[in-house]
Structures are given as C-alpha cells and as structure tokens.
N, C-alpha and C positions, 0 to 999 in steps of 0.2 A: 652692757655686757655680763654675765651672769658667773662666780663664781662656782666652782666642782663642788657637789655634795657627796658624802659620804653614806647616803640612805636615800630613800625616796618610796613614797606611797602611793597605792593605787587608789583611783577614785571608784574602783566598784563597789566598795562595800555602801556608798553613798544611796546606792539604787536598794540597799537590802536592810537598813536601820530604819525600824521607824519613830526611835525616841529622839529625831533631832526637831529643833525648834528654830533654831538659828542658822544660816547658811555661813556668816563668817562672825566671827571673834576676833576684833581688832588690841593687842596688848602693846601698852605703851606708856611711857611716863614723860612728864616734862610741859609746862605748859605751852614753851617757847616751840616746842615739837608739833602741840597739838595745834597749833595756830597757823602750821606751814603744813609739814606732809601729810599728817593723821587727818586732820580736814578735810583737805582735799581728797583724799582718798574715801575716807566717809561719805561725803557729799556725790561723788561720782558712783560709788558702789550703790547708795542708796538710789541714783536715776539708773542704774543698771537693772534697777528692781533684782537688788541683793541684800536680802534680809538681812542688816549687819547689827550687831550688838557689840558697843562699846563703853567702857568701862572707865577712866582714866583717875578717878580722882578714890579717894579711900571710901572709908563706907558712910559717906554723908546724906544718901537718900532712906536710910534705916534697913538697908538690906543686909540679912546676916550674912556672915562671909561662907557659909555652907551650902545656903542659898543659891549664891554666887558664882562656887565653885559646879554644882549643879546645873549652872546656865553655861559654863565654858565649856561642860561634859556634853554639851545638848547643839555644838555649834560643829556644825560637819569641818570646817575650816578655820586653823588659829592662825591669823596675822600676826607676828610679833615685829614691831621696830625698837630695834638695838638703837640706844644714843649714849652718848658721851654720862650723862645721869641715868639712864636706866635703875643700875643696882644702889641707888640712892633711897630707891623704893621699898621697903618691907611688903607692901600689899603686891606691888608689883612681880616683885619676884615668888611670892605665892601662888599666883597666877599663873607665873611661868611654871612653875611645880606642878599646876592640876595640866597643862595641855601638855606635856612630855610626859606625864601619867596616861592621859588618854593617848599620847601618840604611840607610846610602846604598850598600852592594851588592848586597846581597839583599834588602832589604825588613824586615828582624826589626821588631816592630812596641815601640815604644818608649812608657812612661808615666812621664812624671816628675810627681814630686810634692815640693813649695815645703815647706818643715815651716821654721816661725819662721823665714823669710829671703826677701825680695825676689825674685820672679824677676829680676825689673830685673837686680838686683846679680850674678844668676848669668849674663844673657847679656851683660853689658858689662865682668864678673869689678872690679866697683865695689866702694870702701872695703877693710875687713877681709877679706872674702873673695877681694879681688885680693891683695893684700897676701901673705894666705897662699897663695893658688897661686903666687907668687913665689918665696917662701920655699921650697916644695918643692922646685921648680925646681933652686934654687939648691943646696939640700941633694943632690943626685941625677946634676948637671949641670953644666959649665961650656962655655964659648968657644961653637964653632956648635952643637954640642948643646945646649945649652941655649937657644939660640934656637928651636932646631929642634923641643922640646918645649914651650916656652912657646903656640908658634905652634900647635902641635898640639890643645893641652889647650883653648888658647883657642877654637879652630875647635868640639870636640867641646862644651863649654860653652855655645857661643851658639846652636848645633845644636840642643841638646838643650832649652834654654833657648824653642825656638820650636816646640817640639811641645805638642801638646793635653794639658792635666794640671789638677794640682790644685793650687790652694793654702790650707793647713792653716788661715790665719785666717778661711778662707768656712765653716767646720764648726765645731758647738756644742763636738765633741768628737774625739779623737782615733778613736774606735768610729766615728763618724758616717762619716767620710772612708775608715776600711779596709772600711767595708759599698758605698760610691763603689765603692773598688778592685777590690776582688771580683769584685762583679756587673759591671764592665767588663769584667775577665778572662774570669769567664765565658762570657760575647757574645761575646768575639773568639776564643776557643778553641769556639766556635760547640755553648755549651751550653745557645740558647735552650728548645730543647725540654723542659729541665729546669724541675720545677712550681718554684714559689718556696717550698713547704714543705720542700722534698728538702735546703735549703740548712742550713748548718750553723748552731745558736742565734745569734742576734744579727743574721741578717741576714733583713729582714724586709721586707713587700708595699710598703711607704713607701720603699724604696729604687729613685729614677729612674733611667731610660735615658737614657744620652743618645747 
C-alpha cells in the first residue's frame, strides 16, 4: 500500500528531453540497506534493461562532485531510499538536494521509498533522523553556511517526503516492494507495451499498477 502524495510528476517530458543518459538514479545510504533492498532493486532494474546509476559511497572513484551532480541531472527518474541512517551522510544529502532541484526545475520524476522509517520523521526531521541531520551539517559547515545547508536539506527532505512513494512496512517482504517499484519505473519509461512475461524472474502478474 502506498501513502498519499501532495505532488506528482508527468512522464511526458521523458520523450522531449534529449540530454538524459540514465533511466534511473538510486540515492541511498548505508551498507546494510545496500546489501538488502538496494542491491536487489538495482539487480532487477538491470535485468529489466533499465539503465541505472547508483553511487552509494563518497567520492572514492575520483569523480568530482560537480560531475556527479551532472549525472544525477541526466537521469530521468530518481529513486530515493530513506532509512534511519540516511541523514548521517552529507554526500547523500547533497545528492538529495540536487534531485529536488531537478524535480522543481525540469520535473525529474522522484520515487521515494521509506525503509523502516516513518515518512513523517523524514518530512518533519523528527527524533534521531533530525538529530543526525544536524550532526551531519555541523561536520561540514559553520556559521551562515551551516544555517543555509540545514535550510536547503530540510526543504529537500520535506519535499521528497510529500511525493507519492512506498513504505516498506506495508509490504510482506522486500521482494514484493521491489516488484512494485520496478513495475512503476517501467510504466514511467513508457514500457507499457511490454508483456508481463518479458519481465525478469520475480515480476509476476499479481503486481498492481497505480
């Protein structure tokens, strides 16, 4: 079951914007979630021939931040996987900030997933989630820069949490959630003419459209 949204994006721009390089960018943080939901989601997207970009770690491959942000902007869809440890990463928050900038400026499609965290905690930056956000900001900024960073990240988190998405607590297991997400991605990429029998193993006909 999906929780309701305050906003939605049209997929019409996908056919008119020539600058896209990737179909999907996955934004997430944490080794544990990377081994579970994110790795499974990434694998099934690739099996479905969806060109997917995923960068979970900091700039360990020598990629400049500006270059990485261009890659995010060159993705048609951004999947944001919120978890309890999400706000511990400044780099992950910078990715989110760029995603929301793209969402607000040219309509990049954003699909949030809430993995073992209440969407309201993300929207209002409550409890440990909010504390981790402040700690991440203090590690990288001070003075006015600190306040500006917190303001930008708070706006990005609140905006993302208001977009239609999925709460993992409403699914029996991660695989069921992955099926739902991938089916939605294929719809948005205008793959509706594909037979369900052409989907990768695990994407069965009981998956519902929304």
